[in-house]
C-alpha positions as CSV (number, residue, x, y, z in Angstrom):
1,X,-37.5,-44.1,-39.4
2,X,-40.7,-42.5,-40.8
3,X,-40.9,-38.9,-41.8
4,X,-43.5,-38.4,-39.0
5,X,-41.2,-39.5,-36.1
6,X,-39.1,-36.3,-35.9
7,X,-42.3,-34.3,-35.9
8,X,-43.8,-36.5,-33.1
9,X,-40.6,-35.8,-31.1
10,X,-41.2,-32.1,-31.6
11,X,-44.7,-32.6,-30.3
12,X,-43.4,-34.3,-27.2
13,X,-41.1,-31.3,-26.6
14,X,-44.0,-28.9,-27.2
15,X,-46.1,-30.7,-24.7
16,X,-43.5,-30.1,-22.0
17,X,-43.7,-26.3,-22.5
18,X,-47.2,-26.1,-21.1
19,X,-48.0,-23.2,-23.5
20,X,-51.2,-25.1,-24.5
21,X,-52.6,-25.3,-21.0
22,X,-55.6,-23.1,-20.4
23,X,-55.5,-21.7,-23.9
24,X,-59.1,-20.4,-24.8
25,X,-60.7,-21.7,-28.0
26,X,-61.0,-18.2,-29.4
27,X,-57.9,-16.7,-31.1
28,X,-55.9,-14.3,-29.1
29,X,-55.9,-11.8,-32.0
30,X,-59.5,-12.4,-33.0
31,X,-58.3,-13.1,-36.5
32,X,-58.8,-15.8,-39.1
33,X,-56.2,-16.4,-41.8
34,X,-57.2,-18.2,-45.0
35,X,-54.4,-19.2,-47.3
36,X,-53.0,-22.0,-49.5
37,X,-52.0,-25.4,-48.3
38,X,-48.6,-25.0,-50.1
39,X,-45.8,-25.6,-47.6
40,X,-44.1,-22.4,-48.7
41,X,-47.1,-20.4,-47.3
42,X,-47.2,-21.4,-43.7
43,X,-48.8,-18.5,-41.8
44,X,-47.0,-19.2,-38.5
45,X,-43.7,-18.5,-40.3
46,X,-44.9,-15.8,-42.7
47,X,-46.7,-13.8,-40.0
48,X,-44.7,-14.8,-36.9
49,X,-47.8,-15.8,-35.0
50,X,-47.6,-17.3,-31.6
51,X,-49.6,-20.3,-30.3
52,X,-53.3,-19.4,-30.2
53,X,-53.0,-16.1,-32.0
54,X,-55.1,-16.9,-35.1
55,X,-57.4,-19.5,-36.6
56,X,-55.8,-20.8,-39.8
57,X,-57.8,-22.2,-42.7
58,X,-55.9,-23.7,-45.6
59,X,-56.9,-25.3,-48.9
60,X,-55.6,-25.4,-52.4
61,X,-55.0,-21.8,-53.5
62,X,-56.4,-20.3,-50.4
63,X,-59.6,-19.9,-52.3
64,X,-62.9,-19.0,-50.7
65,X,-65.1,-22.1,-51.2
66,X,-68.4,-23.1,-49.7
67,X,-66.4,-25.0,-47.0
68,X,-64.5,-21.8,-46.0
69,X,-67.8,-19.8,-45.8
70,X,-69.3,-22.6,-43.6
71,X,-66.2,-22.6,-41.4
72,X,-66.3,-18.8,-41.0
73,X,-70.1,-19.0,-40.2
74,X,-69.5,-21.7,-37.6
75,X,-66.6,-19.8,-36.0
76,X,-68.8,-16.7,-35.8
77,X,-71.6,-18.6,-34.1
78,X,-69.1,-20.2,-31.6
79,X,-67.3,-17.0,-30.8
80,X,-70.6,-15.2,-30.3
81,X,-71.7,-18.0,-27.9
82,X,-68.4,-17.9,-26.0
83,X,-68.3,-14.2,-25.5
84,X,-70.6,-11.8,-23.6
85,X,-70.6,-9.5,-26.6
86,X,-71.3,-10.5,-30.2
87,X,-68.2,-11.0,-32.4
88,X,-67.7,-7.4,-33.5
89,X,-64.1,-6.8,-34.0
90,X,-62.6,-9.8,-35.8
91,X,-60.7,-9.8,-39.0
92,X,-60.3,-12.3,-41.8
93,X,-57.0,-12.0,-43.6
94,X,-57.1,-13.8,-47.0
95,X,-53.6,-14.5,-48.5
96,X,-53.1,-15.7,-52.0
97,X,-49.6,-16.2,-53.4
98,X,-47.4,-16.1,-56.5
99,X,-46.3,-19.3,-58.2
100,X,-49.4,-21.1,-56.9
101,X,-49.7,-24.7,-58.1
102,X,-53.4,-24.2,-58.7
103,X,-52.4,-22.3,-61.9
104,X,-52.1,-25.8,-63.4
105,X,-55.9,-26.0,-63.2
106,X,-55.9,-23.6,-66.2
107,X,-54.2,-26.3,-68.3
108,X,-57.0,-28.2,-70.1
109,X,-55.3,-31.6,-70.0
110,X,-54.3,-31.5,-66.3
111,X,-57.7,-30.1,-65.3
112,X,-59.5,-32.9,-67.3
113,X,-57.3,-35.6,-65.7
114,X,-58.0,-34.2,-62.2
115,X,-61.7,-33.9,-62.9
116,X,-61.8,-37.5,-64.2
117,X,-60.0,-38.8,-61.1
118,X,-62.1,-36.8,-58.6
119,X,-65.4,-36.3,-60.3
120,X,-65.1,-32.5,-59.9
121,X,-66.7,-30.2,-62.3
122,X,-64.1,-28.8,-64.7
123,X,-65.6,-25.3,-64.8
124,X,-65.4,-25.1,-61.0
125,X,-61.8,-26.3,-61.1
126,X,-60.9,-23.6,-63.6
127,X,-62.4,-21.0,-61.2
128,X,-60.0,-22.2,-58.5
129,X,-56.9,-21.5,-60.5
130,X,-54.7,-18.7,-59.0
131,X,-53.0,-17.2,-62.0
132,X,-53.3,-13.5,-61.0
133,X,-53.3,-13.5,-57.1
134,X,-54.4,-9.9,-57.0
135,X,-57.5,-10.6,-59.0
136,X,-58.4,-13.8,-57.1
137,X,-57.8,-12.3,-53.6
138,X,-60.0,-9.3,-54.6
139,X,-62.7,-11.6,-55.9
140,X,-62.6,-13.8,-52.8
141,X,-62.8,-10.8,-50.4
142,X,-66.1,-9.9,-52.2
143,X,-67.3,-13.5,-51.8
144,X,-66.8,-13.4,-48.1
145,X,-68.4,-10.0,-47.7
146,X,-71.5,-11.2,-49.7
147,X,-72.0,-14.3,-47.6
148,X,-75.0,-13.7,-45.4
149,X,-73.9,-16.4,-42.9
150,X,-70.6,-14.7,-42.2
151,X,-70.7,-12.1,-39.4
152,X,-71.0,-8.7,-41.2
153,X,-69.0,-6.9,-38.6
154,X,-65.7,-8.5,-39.7
155,X,-63.0,-6.6,-41.4
156,X,-61.9,-8.6,-44.4
157,X,-58.5,-8.0,-45.9
158,X,-56.9,-9.4,-49.0
159,X,-53.1,-9.9,-49.4
160,X,-50.6,-11.4,-51.8
161,X,-47.5,-13.2,-50.6
162,X,-44.7,-13.1,-53.2
163,X,-42.8,-16.3,-52.6
164,X,-39.5,-15.0,-54.1
165,X,-38.7,-12.1,-51.8
166,X,-40.9,-13.6,-49.0
167,X,-43.0,-10.4,-48.6
168,X,-46.8,-9.9,-48.2
169,X,-48.5,-7.0,-49.8
170,X,-51.9,-5.7,-48.9
171,X,-54.3,-5.5,-51.8
172,X,-57.4,-4.3,-50.0
173,X,-59.1,-3.9,-46.7
174,X,-62.9,-4.1,-46.6
175,X,-64.2,-2.7,-43.3
176,X,-67.8,-3.2,-42.3
177,X,-70.2,-0.6,-43.6
178,X,-71.5,2.1,-41.2
179,X,-74.9,0.4,-41.3
180,X,-73.4,-2.8,-39.9
181,X,-71.2,-1.0,-37.3
182,X,-74.3,0.9,-36.0
183,X,-76.3,-2.4,-35.6
184,X,-73.5,-4.0,-33.5
């Protein structure tokens, strides 16, 4: 039996619940969660979200990349188009974590091997390393806030998940400036 078959069985059970029927495309909590693809950092389990509560974006390290900015911009345009009012009250929760495997990108040999295999730029790979999650989540909140294509009325929060005790700590909450709130 493949590793996928038990998961497909779970999907068949899920389909019988009907919870997915009529679910709107916009998240129930008007929230986007960006985090690492590490299986220890599954937002549904860490945050106890229900089906349709949040939009989840995951990549290595939960870092804010060009792709993440483009996804947030696209989601903002879609949500504005789907709602009578512009997208004023959403939140982006960015979660980095301790013991992240991207820390290995700080190792010259591993980074070189990965760059050779993928054609990635070594300097860019080094920037993705999550060695100090407080520092990287703080940096990435600023990257989202500075992105002109991302709705400026979003609240952007940065958090660190400590994998040992299983707790999330808030590092910072960046609310829209008064100037942006008055425009909306």
